[in-house]
Backbone as JSON Lines, residues from 0, in Angstrom:
{"i":0,"aa":"X","n":[58.55,106.89,208.21],"ca":[58.77,108.61,208.13],"c":[60.46,108.63,207.94]}
{"i":1,"aa":"X","n":[60.6,109.55,207.16],"ca":[62.14,109.66,206.74],"c":[62.66,110.73,207.83]}
{"i":2,"aa":"X","n":[63.69,110.54,208.41],"ca":[64.6,111.47,209.29],"c":[65.19,112.5,208.34]}
{"i":3,"aa":"X","n":[64.68,113.69,208.25],"ca":[65.2,114.96,207.62],"c":[66.17,115.85,208.5]}
{"i":4,"aa":"X","n":[66.58,115.42,209.69],"ca":[67.26,116.27,210.57],"c":[68.56,116.71,209.71]}
{"i":5,"aa":"X","n":[69.08,117.86,210.13],"ca":[70.27,118.17,209.53],"c":[71.49,117.37,209.55]}
{"i":6,"aa":"X","n":[71.63,116.74,210.88],"ca":[72.63,115.81,211.29],"c":[72.7,114.64,210.25]}
{"i":7,"aa":"X","n":[71.48,114.19,209.93],"ca":[71.26,113.0,209.16],"c":[71.82,113.15,207.74]}
{"i":8,"aa":"X","n":[71.36,114.47,207.28],"ca":[71.75,114.76,205.66],"c":[73.24,115.1,205.68]}
{"i":9,"aa":"X","n":[73.86,115.61,206.69],"ca":[75.34,115.84,206.72],"c":[76.22,114.46,206.85]}
{"i":10,"aa":"X","n":[75.6,113.5,207.28],"ca":[76.3,112.26,207.23],"c":[76.89,111.8,205.98]}
{"i":11,"aa":"X","n":[76.2,111.84,204.85],"ca":[76.54,111.02,203.77],"c":[76.99,112.29,202.82]}
{"i":12,"aa":"X","n":[78.26,111.91,202.31],"ca":[78.98,113.13,201.48],"c":[79.62,112.36,200.29]}
{"i":13,"aa":"X","n":[79.9,113.16,199.45],"ca":[80.65,112.65,198.05],"c":[82.02,113.33,198.09]}
{"i":14,"aa":"X","n":[82.89,112.73,197.34],"ca":[84.19,113.29,197.25],"c":[84.14,114.43,196.14]}
{"i":15,"aa":"X","n":[85.06,115.42,196.26],"ca":[85.28,116.5,195.38],"c":[85.97,116.04,194.26]}
{"i":16,"aa":"X","n":[85.36,115.21,193.37],"ca":[86.21,114.51,192.15],"c":[86.64,115.63,191.27]}
{"i":17,"aa":"X","n":[86.04,116.84,190.92],"ca":[86.69,117.63,190.02],"c":[87.86,118.42,190.72]}
{"i":18,"aa":"X","n":[87.78,118.55,191.8],"ca":[89.0,119.19,192.57],"c":[90.03,118.17,192.7]}
{"i":19,"aa":"X","n":[89.8,116.93,192.83],"ca":[90.83,116.08,192.87],"c":[91.32,115.83,191.56]}
{"i":20,"aa":"X","n":[90.52,115.68,190.36],"ca":[90.99,115.64,189.05],"c":[91.92,116.8,188.65]}
{"i":21,"aa":"X","n":[91.44,117.94,189.06],"ca":[92.26,119.15,188.62],"c":[93.74,118.92,189.33]}
{"i":22,"aa":"X","n":[93.52,118.75,190.51],"ca":[95.0,118.79,191.34],"c":[95.95,117.65,190.82]}
{"i":23,"aa":"X","n":[95.18,116.63,190.64],"ca":[95.99,115.36,190.14],"c":[96.62,115.57,188.81]}
{"i":24,"aa":"X","n":[95.76,116.3,187.73],"ca":[96.45,116.38,186.59],"c":[97.4,117.72,186.6]}
{"i":25,"aa":"X","n":[97.05,118.6,187.31],"ca":[98.13,119.59,187.58],"c":[99.63,119.08,187.99]}
{"i":26,"aa":"X","n":[99.5,118.21,189.0],"ca":[100.68,117.71,189.65],"c":[101.55,116.83,188.56]}
{"i":27,"aa":"X","n":[100.68,116.1,188.05],"ca":[101.3,115.05,187.03],"c":[101.81,115.88,186.2]}
{"i":28,"aa":"X","n":[101.68,116.92,185.64],"ca":[102.01,117.71,184.4],"c":[103.24,118.47,184.83]}
{"i":29,"aa":"X","n":[103.09,119.07,186.13],"ca":[104.27,119.78,186.65],"c":[105.54,118.83,186.82]}
{"i":30,"aa":"X","n":[105.36,117.64,187.44],"ca":[106.2,116.48,187.57],"c":[106.88,115.97,186.31]}
{"i":31,"aa":"X","n":[105.94,115.91,185.25],"ca":[106.6,115.48,184.11],"c":[107.49,116.51,183.26]}
{"i":32,"aa":"X","n":[106.91,117.89,183.49],"ca":[107.75,118.94,182.85],"c":[109.03,119.03,183.65]}
{"i":33,"aa":"X","n":[108.96,118.87,185.03],"ca":[110.24,118.73,185.71],"c":[111.15,117.63,185.47]}
{"i":34,"aa":"X","n":[110.64,116.63,185.24],"ca":[111.37,115.46,184.7],"c":[111.81,115.71,183.47]}
{"i":35,"aa":"X","n":[111.3,116.1,182.61],"ca":[111.66,116.65,181.2],"c":[112.84,117.71,181.25]}
{"i":36,"aa":"X","n":[112.78,118.4,181.93],"ca":[113.73,119.51,182.09],"c":[114.98,118.99,182.76]}
{"i":37,"aa":"X","n":[114.84,117.9,183.67],"ca":[116.1,117.31,184.17],"c":[116.73,116.4,183.34]}
{"i":38,"aa":"X","n":[115.63,115.79,182.44],"ca":[116.44,114.94,181.3],"c":[117.09,115.63,180.21]}
{"i":39,"aa":"X","n":[116.64,116.88,179.97],"ca":[117.59,117.62,178.98],"c":[118.92,117.98,179.67]}
{"i":40,"aa":"X","n":[118.85,118.32,180.91],"ca":[120.18,118.67,181.49],"c":[121.13,117.62,181.72]}
{"i":41,"aa":"X","n":[120.74,116.27,181.36],"ca":[121.45,115.2,181.78],"c":[121.76,114.41,180.29]}
{"i":42,"aa":"X","n":[121.47,115.21,179.27],"ca":[121.72,114.5,177.87],"c":[120.69,113.7,177.32]}
{"i":43,"aa":"X","n":[119.49,113.67,178.13],"ca":[118.27,112.96,177.61],"c":[117.22,113.85,176.8]}
{"i":44,"aa":"X","n":[116.21,113.51,176.75],"ca":[115.21,114.37,175.81],"c":[113.98,114.62,176.61]}
{"i":45,"aa":"X","n":[113.35,115.82,176.43],"ca":[112.22,116.42,177.22],"c":[111.07,115.14,177.18]}
{"i":46,"aa":"X","n":[110.86,114.48,176.21],"ca":[109.72,113.46,175.98],"c":[110.04,112.4,177.0]}
{"i":47,"aa":"X","n":[111.16,112.22,177.63],"ca":[111.25,111.28,178.8],"c":[110.42,111.7,179.95]}
{"i":48,"aa":"X","n":[110.35,112.95,180.27],"ca":[109.56,113.44,181.38],"c":[108.25,113.54,180.89]}
{"i":49,"aa":"X","n":[107.75,113.81,179.6],"ca":[106.37,113.99,179.32],"c":[105.7,112.7,179.13]}
{"i":50,"aa":"X","n":[106.44,111.7,178.92],"ca":[105.99,110.33,178.96],"c":[105.07,109.82,180.02]}
{"i":51,"aa":"X","n":[105.85,110.48,181.1],"ca":[105.18,110.03,182.57],"c":[103.79,110.72,182.57]}
{"i":52,"aa":"X","n":[103.41,111.73,182.1],"ca":[102.31,112.44,181.81],"c":[101.23,111.61,181.28]}
{"i":53,"aa":"X","n":[101.67,111.14,180.2],"ca":[100.84,110.16,179.3],"c":[100.45,108.77,179.93]}
{"i":54,"aa":"X","n":[101.48,108.33,180.76],"ca":[101.27,107.11,181.35],"c":[100.54,107.29,182.59]}
{"i":55,"aa":"X","n":[100.59,108.48,183.12],"ca":[99.71,108.48,184.8],"c":[98.2,108.72,184.33]}
{"i":56,"aa":"X","n":[97.9,109.44,183.3],"ca":[96.65,109.91,182.81],"c":[95.44,108.73,182.88]}
{"i":57,"aa":"X","n":[95.86,107.65,182.3],"ca":[94.83,106.4,182.42],"c":[94.65,106.13,183.76]}
{"i":58,"aa":"X","n":[95.64,105.92,184.46],"ca":[95.32,105.62,186.07],"c":[94.65,106.57,186.86]}
{"i":59,"aa":"X","n":[94.95,107.85,186.62],"ca":[94.23,108.94,187.34],"c":[92.69,108.95,187.03]}
{"i":60,"aa":"X","n":[92.73,109.0,185.56],"ca":[91.04,109.04,184.99],"c":[90.27,107.79,185.36]}
{"i":61,"aa":"X","n":[91.01,106.62,185.41],"ca":[89.96,105.57,185.74],"c":[89.85,105.32,187.08]}
{"i":62,"aa":"X","n":[90.6,105.8,188.15],"ca":[90.4,105.72,189.55],"c":[89.41,106.74,189.67]}
{"i":63,"aa":"X","n":[89.35,108.01,189.28],"ca":[88.66,109.04,189.72],"c":[87.05,108.63,189.09]}
{"i":64,"aa":"X","n":[86.98,108.3,187.82],"ca":[85.97,107.71,187.5],"c":[85.1,106.68,188.32]}
{"i":65,"aa":"X","n":[85.84,105.81,188.88],"ca":[85.49,104.74,189.53],"c":[84.86,105.29,190.86]}
{"i":66,"aa":"X","n":[85.82,106.17,191.66],"ca":[85.5,106.77,192.84],"c":[84.03,107.62,192.59]}
{"i":67,"aa":"X","n":[84.02,108.29,191.46],"ca":[82.68,109.08,191.34],"c":[81.52,108.28,190.99]}
{"i":68,"aa":"X","n":[81.56,106.9,190.57],"ca":[80.41,106.07,190.37],"c":[79.9,105.7,191.77]}
{"i":69,"aa":"X","n":[80.74,105.5,192.86],"ca":[80.26,105.28,194.14],"c":[79.25,106.21,194.87]}
{"i":70,"aa":"X","n":[78.28,105.63,195.53],"ca":[77.29,106.35,196.25],"c":[77.71,107.21,197.33]}
{"i":71,"aa":"X","n":[77.27,108.33,197.78],"ca":[77.53,109.13,198.93],"c":[77.64,108.35,200.18]}
{"i":72,"aa":"X","n":[78.7,108.59,201.09],"ca":[78.79,107.91,202.26],"c":[79.25,108.6,203.46]}
{"i":73,"aa":"X","n":[79.37,108.25,204.46],"ca":[79.87,109.18,205.57],"c":[81.38,109.41,205.29]}
{"i":74,"aa":"X","n":[81.72,110.63,205.59],"ca":[82.95,111.14,205.28],"c":[84.23,110.13,205.75]}
{"i":75,"aa":"X","n":[84.16,109.61,206.73],"ca":[85.12,108.77,207.33],"c":[85.18,107.25,206.79]}
{"i":76,"aa":"X","n":[84.1,107.11,205.8],"ca":[84.08,105.76,205.17],"c":[84.78,105.9,203.77]}
{"i":77,"aa":"X","n":[85.42,106.92,203.58],"ca":[85.91,107.33,202.19],"c":[87.18,106.67,202.09]}
{"i":78,"aa":"X","n":[87.88,106.41,203.11],"ca":[89.38,106.25,203.31],"c":[89.41,104.89,202.37]}
{"i":79,"aa":"X","n":[88.89,103.91,202.64],"ca":[89.15,102.5,201.96],"c":[88.87,102.55,200.55]}
{"i":80,"aa":"X","n":[87.73,103.22,200.06],"ca":[87.63,103.22,198.63],"c":[88.79,104.14,197.9]}
{"i":81,"aa":"X","n":[89.11,104.97,198.58],"ca":[90.03,105.94,198.01],"c":[91.64,105.23,198.01]}
{"i":82,"aa":"X","n":[91.81,104.48,199.09],"ca":[93.18,103.55,199.11],"c":[92.92,102.49,198.1]}
{"i":83,"aa":"X","n":[91.86,101.74,197.81],"ca":[91.6,100.71,196.85],"c":[91.76,101.45,195.36]}
{"i":84,"aa":"X","n":[91.31,102.6,195.22],"ca":[91.68,103.28,194.05],"c":[92.88,103.69,193.63]}
{"i":85,"aa":"X","n":[93.89,104.05,194.81],"ca":[95.03,104.28,194.59],"c":[95.8,102.97,194.35]}
{"i":86,"aa":"X","n":[95.67,101.72,194.8],"ca":[96.2,100.54,194.37],"c":[95.73,100.13,193.08]}
{"i":87,"aa":"X","n":[94.51,100.47,192.52],"ca":[94.04,100.29,191.07],"c":[95.06,101.14,190.29]}
{"i":88,"aa":"X","n":[95.18,102.49,190.7],"ca":[95.87,103.53,189.71],"c":[97.35,103.05,189.76]}
{"i":89,"aa":"X","n":[97.92,102.42,190.84],"ca":[99.43,102.1,190.69],"c":[99.63,101.05,189.91]}
{"i":90,"aa":"X","n":[98.47,99.99,189.62],"ca":[98.59,98.82,189.02],"c":[98.41,99.19,187.3]}
{"i":91,"aa":"X","n":[97.53,100.25,187.13],"ca":[97.4,100.67,185.74],"c":[98.69,101.41,185.19]}
{"i":92,"aa":"X","n":[99.25,102.14,186.06],"ca":[100.45,102.99,185.74],"c":[101.53,102.13,185.69]}
{"i":93,"aa":"X","n":[101.71,100.92,186.44],"ca":[102.88,99.91,186.26],"c":[102.63,99.27,184.77]}
{"i":94,"aa":"X","n":[101.41,98.75,184.41],"ca":[101.38,98.3,183.26],"c":[101.53,99.14,182.11]}
{"i":95,"aa":"X","n":[100.76,100.12,182.18],"ca":[100.95,101.02,181.06],"c":[102.35,101.62,180.97]}
{"i":96,"aa":"X","n":[103.06,101.85,182.12],"ca":[104.47,102.25,182.01],"c":[105.47,101.24,181.56]}
{"i":97,"aa":"X","n":[105.26,100.04,181.95],"ca":[106.09,99.04,181.25],"c":[105.91,98.82,179.91]}
{"i":98,"aa":"X","n":[104.54,99.04,179.34],"ca":[104.34,99.0,177.99],"c":[105.21,100.26,177.19]}
{"i":99,"aa":"X","n":[105.12,101.37,177.99],"ca":[105.67,102.64,177.33],"c":[107.17,102.41,177.27]}
{"i":100,"aa":"X","n":[107.59,101.84,178.39],"ca":[109.07,101.62,178.59],"c":[109.81,100.55,177.38]}
{"i":101,"aa":"X","n":[108.96,99.52,177.12],"ca":[109.33,98.71,176.29],"c":[109.41,99.38,174.84]}
{"i":102,"aa":"X","n":[108.19,99.85,174.5],"ca":[108.02,100.56,173.24],"c":[108.92,101.83,172.77]}
{"i":103,"aa":"X","n":[109.06,102.62,173.93],"ca":[109.86,104.07,173.74],"c":[111.24,104.05,174.22]}
{"i":104,"aa":"X","n":[111.52,103.14,175.06],"ca":[112.91,103.07,175.81],"c":[113.23,104.61,176.18]}
{"i":105,"aa":"X","n":[112.8,105.1,177.03],"ca":[113.21,106.33,177.76],"c":[114.18,106.21,178.73]}
{"i":106,"aa":"X","n":[114.82,107.0,179.22],"ca":[115.93,106.99,180.23],"c":[115.2,106.25,181.42]}
{"i":107,"aa":"X","n":[115.98,105.35,181.78],"ca":[115.39,104.3,182.71],"c":[115.1,105.06,184.18]}
{"i":108,"aa":"X","n":[116.18,105.65,184.78],"ca":[116.02,106.09,186.2],"c":[115.11,107.29,186.18]}
{"i":109,"aa":"X","n":[115.23,108.2,185.26],"ca":[114.17,109.51,185.24],"c":[112.95,108.97,184.88]}
{"i":110,"aa":"X","n":[112.51,108.06,184.19],"ca":[111.2,107.62,183.92],"c":[110.63,107.03,185.21]}
{"i":111,"aa":"X","n":[111.41,106.19,185.81],"ca":[110.81,105.49,186.93],"c":[110.69,106.49,188.19]}
{"i":112,"aa":"X","n":[111.58,107.21,188.35],"ca":[111.53,108.32,189.3],"c":[110.46,109.31,189.23]}
{"i":113,"aa":"X","n":[110.2,109.83,188.0],"ca":[109.07,110.75,187.67],"c":[107.83,109.95,187.79]}
{"i":114,"aa":"X","n":[107.54,108.75,187.56],"ca":[106.43,107.91,187.83],"c":[106.06,107.68,189.29]}
{"i":115,"aa":"X","n":[107.1,107.44,189.92],"ca":[107.02,107.24,191.46],"c":[106.6,108.52,192.13]}
{"i":116,"aa":"X","n":[107.4,109.56,191.65],"ca":[107.06,110.88,192.21],"c":[105.61,111.3,191.95]}
{"i":117,"aa":"X","n":[105.18,110.98,190.7],"ca":[103.85,111.37,190.45],"c":[102.83,110.63,191.14]}
{"i":118,"aa":"X","n":[102.97,109.22,191.42],"ca":[102.27,108.29,192.19],"c":[102.26,108.77,193.6]}
{"i":119,"aa":"X","n":[103.15,109.35,194.1],"ca":[103.34,109.6,195.53],"c":[102.33,110.82,195.69]}
{"i":120,"aa":"X","n":[102.6,111.81,194.72],"ca":[102.09,113.04,194.87],"c":[100.36,112.94,194.7]}
{"i":121,"aa":"X","n":[100.05,112.12,193.95],"ca":[98.55,111.77,193.73],"c":[98.02,111.29,194.87]}
{"i":122,"aa":"X","n":[98.87,110.25,195.61],"ca":[98.29,109.4,196.72],"c":[98.14,110.55,197.93]}
{"i":123,"aa":"X","n":[99.16,111.65,197.84],"ca":[98.98,112.68,198.89],"c":[97.69,113.61,198.58]}
{"i":124,"aa":"X","n":[97.47,113.85,197.57],"ca":[96.17,114.5,197.15],"c":[95.04,113.82,197.65]}
{"i":125,"aa":"X","n":[95.02,112.51,197.27],"ca":[93.8,111.7,197.74],"c":[93.49,111.54,199.22]}
{"i":126,"aa":"X","n":[94.68,111.3,199.81],"ca":[94.87,111.28,201.49],"c":[94.33,112.59,202.1]}
{"i":127,"aa":"X","n":[94.8,113.8,201.52],"ca":[94.42,114.9,202.21],"c":[93.11,115.5,201.71]}
{"i":128,"aa":"X","n":[92.6,115.01,200.62],"ca":[91.12,115.19,200.19],"c":[90.25,114.61,201.25]}
{"i":129,"aa":"X","n":[90.55,113.3,201.65],"ca":[89.51,112.52,202.66],"c":[89.77,113.15,203.95]}
{"i":130,"aa":"X","n":[90.9,113.43,204.32],"ca":[91.19,114.08,205.56],"c":[90.54,115.5,205.81]}
{"i":131,"aa":"X","n":[90.62,116.27,204.75],"ca":[89.74,117.54,204.82],"c":[88.25,117.34,204.73]}
{"i":132,"aa":"X","n":[87.71,116.18,203.98],"ca":[86.37,116.01,203.95],"c":[85.96,115.49,205.34]}
{"i":133,"aa":"X","n":[86.71,114.92,205.86],"ca":[86.15,114.36,207.34],"c":[86.43,115.66,208.33]}
{"i":134,"aa":"X","n":[87.26,116.38,208.19],"ca":[87.55,117.78,209.12],"c":[86.35,118.62,208.95]}
{"i":135,"aa":"X","n":[85.91,118.75,207.67],"ca":[84.93,119.67,207.33],"c":[83.46,119.19,207.85]}
{"i":136,"aa":"X","n":[83.34,117.83,207.73],"ca":[82.11,117.45,208.23],"c":[82.15,117.62,209.87]}
{"i":137,"aa":"X","n":[83.26,117.48,210.59],"ca":[83.31,117.4,211.79],"c":[83.09,118.79,212.48]}
{"i":138,"aa":"X","n":[83.38,119.83,211.65],"ca":[83.45,121.27,211.83],"c":[81.77,121.62,211.64]}
{"i":139,"aa":"X","n":[81.35,121.01,210.73],"ca":[79.68,121.52,210.49],"c":[78.96,120.67,211.39]}
{"i":140,"aa":"X","n":[79.16,119.45,211.84],"ca":[78.53,118.9,212.84],"c":[78.78,119.44,214.2]}
{"i":141,"aa":"X","n":[79.91,119.99,214.58],"ca":[80.06,120.71,215.81],"c":[79.39,122.07,215.92]}
{"i":142,"aa":"X","n":[79.35,122.7,214.74],"ca":[78.46,123.79,214.72],"c":[77.23,123.54,214.84]}
{"i":143,"aa":"X","n":[76.6,122.4,214.22],"ca":[75.2,122.24,214.27],"c":[74.82,121.97,215.82]}
{"i":144,"aa":"X","n":[75.69,121.19,216.67],"ca":[75.39,120.76,217.92],"c":[75.41,122.08,218.92]}
{"i":145,"aa":"X","n":[76.36,123.07,218.52],"ca":[76.54,124.27,219.36],"c":[75.28,125.12,219.12]}
{"i":146,"aa":"X","n":[74.71,125.05,218.04],"ca":[73.6,126.01,217.77],"c":[72.22,125.2,218.42]}
{"i":147,"aa":"X","n":[72.44,123.98,218.31],"ca":[71.15,123.21,219.06],"c":[71.2,123.54,220.41]}
{"i":148,"aa":"X","n":[72.28,123.58,221.01],"ca":[72.26,123.45,222.51],"c":[72.04,124.86,223.16]}
{"i":149,"aa":"X","n":[71.76,125.85,222.44],"ca":[71.5,127.31,222.87],"c":[70.02,127.14,223.11]}
{"i":150,"aa":"X","n":[69.59,127.67,224.43],"ca":[68.32,127.75,224.94],"c":[68.11,129.2,224.99]}
{"i":151,"aa":"X","n":[67.01,129.8,224.29],"ca":[66.33,130.91,224.28],"c":[66.2,131.49,225.94]}
{"i":152,"aa":"X","n":[66.57,132.64,226.12],"ca":[66.29,133.17,227.49],"c":[64.89,132.95,227.89]}
{"i":153,"aa":"X","n":[64.65,132.66,229.18],"ca":[63.13,132.43,229.67],"c":[62.65,131.24,229.53]}
{"i":154,"aa":"X","n":[63.14,130.13,228.73],"ca":[62.75,128.88,228.61],"c":[63.63,128.11,229.45]}
{"i":155,"aa":"X","n":[64.7,128.4,230.18],"ca":[65.57,127.57,230.87],"c":[64.87,127.2,232.15]}
């Protein structure tokens, strides 16, 4: 007989992939635009910063698709897959970034710094998402425990 108690159904959860994707894309675009703006003030081209966006997208998309294919699991168990996804993303971005650097020859310092900044920002989004997921499950579980411990009057 299957256990259908609320606590059992709350233990397994999925990552909010759409929120992670939206935030990751937004942050990469903003950093790329900022990098392009900095490039134009230093004698470079806006495309130097925009190249960062193009290089980041394959890594972000591949990682989020991979995480989306994983089955639901307890919130605290998402840390390792997300960290693995971050390492995969960094590898993809390094390979695509090197190919883009060789082919298009952007301003080296700006390109590398905007890539590293984008990777760090997306890592922060991933970590904060897992922490928020764990915290929300803890809050729901503690609320369930407090409502279960209430004994109606006259039955104590």
